[in-house]
C-alpha positions in Angstrom: 30.3 16.0 0.9 33.2 15.9 -1.6 32.2 15.5 -5.2 34.2 12.2 -5.4 32.4 10.9 -2.3 28.9 11.3 -3.8 29.6 9.2 -6.9 28.8 5.5 -6.9 31.3 3.2 -8.6 30.1 0.3 -10.7 30.9 -2.0 -7.8 29.0 0.1 -5.4 26.0 0.2 -7.7 26.1 -3.6 -8.1 26.3 -4.0 -4.3 23.3 -1.7 -3.7 21.4 -3.4 -6.5 22.0 -6.8 -4.8 20.9 -5.5 -1.4 17.8 -4.0 -3.0 16.9 -7.2 -4.8 17.4 -9.4 -1.7 15.2 -7.1 0.3 12.4 -6.8 -2.3 12.3 -10.5 -2.6 12.1 -10.9 1.2 9.5 -8.2 1.4 7.3 -9.9 -1.3 7.6 -13.3 0.4 6.8 -12.0 3.9 4.0 -9.9 2.7 2.5 -12.8 0.8 2.8 -15.3 3.6 1.7 -12.7 6.2 -1.6 -12.4 4.3 -2.1 -16.2 4.5 -1.7 -16.5 8.3 -4.8 -16.8 10.4 -3.0 -16.3 13.7 -3.2 -12.5 14.4 0.0 -12.4 16.5 2.0 -14.3 13.9 0.6 -12.1 11.2 1.7 -9.0 13.0 5.2 -10.3 13.4 5.5 -11.3 9.8 4.1 -8.0 8.6 6.6 -6.2 10.8 9.5 -8.1 9.2 8.0 -7.3 5.7 7.8 -3.6 6.6 11.5 -3.7 7.7 12.5 -5.2 4.3 10.4 -2.5 2.5 12.2 0.2 4.6 15.5 -1.2 3.5 14.5 -1.0 -0.1 13.5 2.6 0.3 16.9 3.3 1.8 18.6 1.7 -1.2 16.6 3.8 -3.5 17.6 7.0 -1.6 21.2 6.1 -2.2 20.6 6.0 -5.9 18.9 9.5 -6.1 
């Protein structure tokens, strides 16, 4: 990768930060409500969605390393 391609601009950083914040908020909400559900099938679905948002957060963090 070219040196110029590996640097994030301020706009890029702002965009990645927004994506991270959106996903961490969704993860927290789904994880919380998933723990409140009594229906096992619904809980599995909500937990799967929470995990996907957590994975997205981890991808954002990798971009910043």
